[in-house]
C-alpha positions in Angstrom: -52.5 -41.4 31.4 -52.2 -41.7 35.0 -49.0 -39.5 36.2 -47.0 -40.7 39.0 -46.8 -38.2 42.1 -43.5 -39.4 43.3 -40.1 -39.1 41.5 -38.8 -42.3 39.8 -35.4 -43.4 38.5 -34.8 -43.1 34.9 -34.7 -46.8 34.6 -38.4 -46.8 35.8 -39.3 -43.7 33.6 -38.0 -45.8 30.6 -40.5 -48.6 31.1 -43.6 -46.8 32.7 -43.7 -42.9 31.7 -46.4 -42.3 29.3 -47.6 -45.8 29.8 -48.8 -46.2 33.3 -51.5 -48.6 33.2 -52.2 -49.3 37.2 -55.9 -49.1 37.8 -57.0 -49.4 34.3 -58.2 -52.3 32.2 -56.1 -51.6 29.4 -53.4 -53.1 27.0 -50.1 -53.5 28.7 -48.3 -51.9 25.8 -49.5 -48.7 23.8 -51.6 -49.8 20.9 -50.6 -48.2 17.5 -53.5 -45.9 16.6 -52.9 -46.5 12.9 -55.1 -44.1 11.4 -55.0 -40.7 9.5 -58.1 -39.3 11.0 -60.4 -39.7 14.0 -64.2 -39.7 14.0 -66.1 -37.5 16.4 -69.5 -38.1 18.0 -70.9 -34.6 17.2 -70.3 -31.3 16.7 -70.0 -30.3 20.3 -66.9 -32.5 20.3 -65.4 -30.8 17.3 -66.0 -27.5 19.2 -64.3 -28.7 22.3 -61.2 -30.0 20.2 -61.1 -26.6 18.6 -61.1 -25.1 21.8 -58.1 -27.0 22.9 -59.4 -30.2 24.7 -56.4 -32.4 24.7 -58.3 -35.5 25.3 -59.8 -35.5 21.8 -57.8 -36.3 18.4 -58.9 -35.1 15.0 -56.1 -35.7 12.6 -52.7 -37.6 13.0 -50.7 -34.7 11.6 -52.1 -32.7 14.7 -51.6 -35.4 17.3 -52.0 -39.2 17.8 -52.2 -41.2 21.0 -49.4 -43.4 20.3 -47.2 -40.4 19.4 -48.4 -38.8 22.9 -47.3 -41.7 25.0 -43.8 -41.4 23.2 -43.7 -37.8 23.8 -44.7 -38.3 27.5 -42.1 -40.8 28.0 -39.2 -38.5 26.5 -40.4 -35.6 28.5 -40.3 -37.5 32.0 -36.5 -38.5 31.0 -35.6 -35.3 30.3 -37.1 -33.5 33.0 -38.9 -31.5 30.8 -42.8 -30.0 30.9 -43.5 -31.6 27.4 -41.8 -33.1 24.4 -42.6 -33.1 20.5 -41.7 -36.1 18.5 -40.9 -35.5 14.9 -40.1 -37.2 11.7 -36.3 -37.1 12.1 -33.5 -35.3 14.0 -33.1 -32.8 11.3 -36.7 -32.0 11.3 -36.4 -31.4 15.0 -33.7 -29.2 14.5 -35.4 -27.3 11.8 -38.5 -26.7 14.0 -36.2 -25.7 16.7 -34.6 -22.8 14.6 -38.2 -21.8 13.2 -39.7 -21.4 16.7 -36.6 -19.4 18.0 -35.8 -17.3 15.1 -37.5 -15.3 12.0 -35.9 -13.2 9.0 -33.3 -11.2 10.2 -32.2 -13.1 13.3 -29.1 -15.0 13.8 -27.8 -18.2 15.4 -24.7 -18.6 17.4 -23.5 -22.4 17.1 -20.5 -24.4 17.9 -18.6 -25.6 14.9 -18.2 -28.9 16.5 -21.8 -30.2 15.7 -23.1 -32.9 13.4 -22.3 -32.1 9.6 -26.0 -32.1 8.7 -26.6 -29.2 11.4 -23.8 -27.1 9.7 -25.6 -27.9 6.4 -28.8 -26.6 7.7 -27.4 -23.5 9.2 -25.4 -22.7 6.2 -27.4 -23.8 3.3 -31.0 -24.0 4.4 -31.7 -21.3 7.0 -30.2 -18.3 5.0 -33.0 -18.7 2.6 -35.4 -18.0 5.4 -33.2 -14.9 6.3 -31.7 -16.7 9.2 -27.8 -16.6 9.4 -25.5 -18.6 11.7 -22.2 -17.8 13.2 -19.9 -20.6 14.3 -17.7 -20.8 17.4 -14.6 -23.0 16.8 -14.0 -25.3 19.9 -10.5 -23.6 20.7 -12.5 -20.3 21.3 -15.5 -21.7 23.2 -14.2 -19.6 26.2 -14.8 -16.4 24.3 -18.3 -17.5 23.1 -19.8 -14.2 24.3 -18.2 -12.2 21.4 -19.9 -14.3 18.8 -23.3 -12.7 19.9 -25.1 -9.7 18.7 -28.5 -8.1 19.1 -30.0 -10.2 16.4 -28.9 -13.4 18.0 -31.9 -15.5 19.2 -30.7 -19.0 19.4 -27.2 -20.5 20.9 -26.9 -24.2 19.7 -24.9 -26.7 21.3 -23.8 -30.3 21.1 -21.7 -32.2 23.7 -20.2 -34.7 23.5 -19.4 -33.7 19.8 -19.8 -35.8 16.6 -17.2 -37.3 15.9 -14.4 -36.2 18.2 -16.4 -36.6 21.6 -15.4 -33.0 22.6 -17.4 -31.8 25.8 -18.5 -28.2 26.6 -19.6 -26.7 29.8 -23.3 -26.6 29.2 -24.1 -24.4 32.5 -21.5 -21.9 31.7 -22.6 -21.6 28.1 -26.2 -21.5 28.8 -25.5 -18.6 31.3 -24.0 -16.8 28.3 -26.8 -17.5 26.0 -29.2 -16.3 28.5 -27.2 -13.2 29.1 -27.7 -12.2 25.5 -31.5 -13.3 25.6 -30.9 -16.1 23.5 -32.9 -19.5 23.7 -30.3 -22.4 24.4 -30.7 -25.5 22.2 -28.9 -28.7 23.1 -28.4 -31.6 20.9 -28.3 -34.4 23.5 -28.2 -37.3 21.0 -24.6 -38.9 21.7 -25.4 -38.6 25.7 -29.2 -39.5 25.8 -31.2 -38.3 29.0 -29.9 -41.4 30.9 -26.3 -39.7 30.8 -27.1 -36.0 30.7 -29.9 -33.5 31.3 -29.2 -30.3 29.5 -32.4 -28.8 30.9 -31.1 -29.1 34.4 -27.9 -27.4 33.4 -29.6 -24.4 32.0 -30.8 -25.2 28.4 -34.2 -24.3 27.3 -34.8 -26.9 24.5 -33.1 -30.4 24.3 -33.2 -32.2 20.9 -32.6 -35.7 19.8 -32.3 -37.7 16.7 -34.3 -40.5 18.2 -33.2 -42.9 15.4 -30.2 -43.2 17.2 -30.2 -44.3 20.9 -33.7 -43.5 21.9 -34.9 -45.9 19.3 -31.9 -48.1 19.7 -32.4 -50.9 17.1 -31.8 -49.4 13.8 -35.4 -49.8 12.6 -37.0 -46.4 12.8 -36.2 -42.7 11.9 -37.5 -39.9 14.3 -36.5 -36.9 16.2 -37.6 -35.2 19.3 -37.6 -31.7 21.2 -38.2 -31.3 24.9 -38.6 -28.3 27.0 -41.2 -26.0 28.8 -44.7 -26.2 27.8 -44.3 -22.7 26.2 -41.5 -23.8 23.8 -43.1 -27.2 23.1 -46.5 -25.7 22.3 -44.9 -23.5 19.7 -42.8 -26.7 18.4 -46.0 -28.6 18.1 -47.7 -26.0 16.0 -44.6 -25.7 13.9 -44.5 -29.5 13.2 -48.3 -29.2 12.1 -47.5 -26.3 9.8 -44.4 -27.9 8.0 -45.6 -31.4 8.1 -42.6 -33.1 10.1 -44.8 -35.4 12.1 -43.7 -39.2 12.9 -45.9 -42.0 11.7 -47.8 -43.8 14.7 -46.2 -47.1 13.8 -42.9 -45.5 14.1 -43.7 -44.0 17.4 -44.7 -47.6 18.7 -41.2 -48.9 17.8 -39.9 -45.5 19.7 -41.7 -46.6 22.8 -40.5 -50.0 22.6 -36.9 -48.9 22.3 -37.1 -46.4 25.1 -38.1 -49.1 27.5 -34.6 -50.5 27.3 -32.7 -47.3 26.9 -31.3 -47.4 30.5 -29.9 -51.1 30.2 -28.5 -50.4 26.7 -26.7 -47.5 27.9 -25.2 -49.0 30.8 -24.1 -52.0 28.9 -22.7 -49.9 25.7 -20.9 -47.4 28.3 -19.1 -50.6 29.9 -18.1 -51.8 26.4 -16.9 -48.5 25.3 -14.6 -48.0 28.2 -12.8 -51.4 27.6 -12.7 -50.6 23.8 -11.2 -47.1 24.5 -8.5 -48.4 26.7 -7.6 -51.4 24.2 -7.3 -49.0 21.3 -5.1 -46.5 23.1 -2.6 -49.4 23.8 -2.2 -50.3 20.2 0.6 -49.4 18.3 -1.4 -48.6 15.2 -3.7 -46.2 16.8 -2.3 -42.6 16.8 -5.0 -41.0 18.9 -8.2 -41.9 20.8 -11.1 -39.7 21.1 -13.2 -40.6 24.4 -14.3 -38.5 27.1 -12.9 -40.8 29.7 -9.5 -40.6 28.3 -9.5 -36.6 28.4 -7.2 -34.3 30.4 -8.1 -33.5 33.8 -10.1 -30.2 33.1 -12.2 -32.2 30.8 -12.7 -35.1 33.0 -13.8 -32.8 35.7 -16.2 -31.2 33.3 -17.8 -34.5 32.1 -18.1 -35.7 36.0 -20.2 -32.5 36.6 -22.6 -32.9 33.9 -22.5 -36.4 32.8 -23.0 -39.8 34.7 -20.9 -41.8 32.4 -18.4 -41.4 29.5 -20.8 -42.3 26.8 -21.1 -45.1 24.2 -19.0 -43.6 21.3 -15.3 -43.9 20.7 -13.4 -42.4 17.8 -9.6 -42.7 16.8 -7.0 -41.7 14.3 -5.3 -44.6 12.8 -1.6 -44.6 11.8 -1.2 -44.4 7.9 -3.9 -42.1 7.1 -6.8 -42.5 4.6 -5.6 -45.8 3.1 -5.2 -47.5 6.3 -8.4 -46.1 7.5 -10.1 -47.9 4.5 -8.3 -51.1 4.8 -9.0 -51.3 8.6 -12.8 -50.8 7.9 -12.8 -53.3 4.9 -11.2 -56.0 7.3 -13.8 -55.8 10.0 -15.8 -58.9 10.6 -18.0 -58.1 13.6 -18.4 -54.2 13.1 -20.6 -53.3 10.4 -20.0 -50.2 8.2 -23.2 -47.9 8.8 -23.7 -44.1 8.5 -25.9 -44.0 11.7 -25.3 -45.1 15.2 -26.9 -45.8 18.6 -28.3 -49.3 17.9 -27.7 -52.4 19.9 -25.1 -53.8 17.2 -21.8 -52.1 16.9 -21.2 -49.9 13.8 -18.3 -48.2 12.3 -18.5 -44.9 10.4 -16.0 -43.0 8.3 -16.9 -39.1 9.0 -15.1 -37.8 5.7 -17.5 -39.8 3.7 -20.6 -39.8 5.7 -21.4 -37.0 8.6 -18.7 -34.5 7.6 -18.9 -34.9 3.6 -18.8 -31.8 2.0 -17.3 -29.5 4.9 -14.3 -27.2 4.0 -10.7 -28.2 4.6 -10.6 -25.3 7.1 -13.7 -26.5 8.9 -12.3 -30.2 9.0 -9.0 -29.0 10.4 -11.0 -26.9 13.2 -13.1 -30.2 14.0 -10.0 -32.3 14.5 -11.4 -34.7 11.7 -9.3 -36.1 9.1 -8.8 -39.1 6.7 -7.5 -41.1 9.3 -10.5 -40.4 11.6 -12.6 -43.5 12.3 -15.9 -43.4 14.6 -17.2 -46.3 16.5 -20.7 -46.7 17.8 -20.3 -49.4 20.6 -23.4 -51.7 21.0 -24.4 -54.3 23.7 -22.3 -57.3 22.3 -19.4 -59.1 24.2 -16.5 -56.5 24.8 -14.0 -59.2 24.4 -15.2 -60.2 20.8 -15.5 -56.6 19.8 -12.0 -55.8 20.7 -10.7 -58.8 19.1 -12.3 -57.9 15.8 -10.8 -54.5 16.0 -7.4 -55.7 16.9 -7.3 -58.3 13.9 -8.3 -55.3 11.5 -5.7 -53.0 13.0 -3.1 -55.8 12.4 -4.1 -56.1 8.7 -4.6 -52.4 8.0 
């Protein structure tokens, strides 16, 4: 692909990075290389591939031109040297853990992370001899005391799922590097349009591309981005473990990424209006939204994000029964376990993302039976608010 020499804005990168067609006679959209294997013309070409010729493809588990285009677009958006697309966000997390750690090493992670991440760190990685230490949000200022000589990775997520707490990526990255740990940041909720962790000191950024990067609730994928050194290791680990994405899925991801900037802008506008409306409603006990945080948190968000995001969570008065009645009475918002699509969805964390976590963990996370998570889409804000209000009145 032809690489632009001048810096470009994210809205332009969304459309053109990885797919620049100027000066070429080529399809305007990247074709789907729907093949498992590639034919080579002769043994010399095979030799060149074996020696690392990046212009040749051999087998789609190793690499595929449709997947490569998606990786180049994500790398451009994150300001990374390279990116690796995987079969899911969890596959991306596993790869990040396996390239930074080996048996006997430790991970330091925020406790306020996706519930699936907690389960990966607690139930899967110990089988590989990798242990994790979790930092509760209230003790994040003392993160340094959780490290040991065995720590090889610091895992961060901001804003968090589902309470949308934000942490200082620059300060925590500095702590991680002081202890010689690779800093990995889950940037799924913010997307590279709102936040660029690599610029704030992170070494690797990961995404559940199933969410905002795809944006249409029609694919499952993950992504990692960072330096060429880390991404070469990640690509090898993807090949060894088999967490490769299908070329057709990569095509859908490319299509979704083209509208990421405009989708994020509209959803952020909607989320801001919805958060204010919920804060004013008598049946809402508390709203979780970065734009309604205290001054210190607002200052932090202003330093590392360009807007407050597309997610809103809240605690309803009346506890679990009220939460279930509210969800069942919605007419426009769909009950769905995922997020980040053009359509607005509602999720119930205690039965989805955080099911199976201990009562102590849930208390530290600030998640209860009354907590409801909203993924705000691109519909009309007035229609979305009206549906929330009628469901609240009947809860």
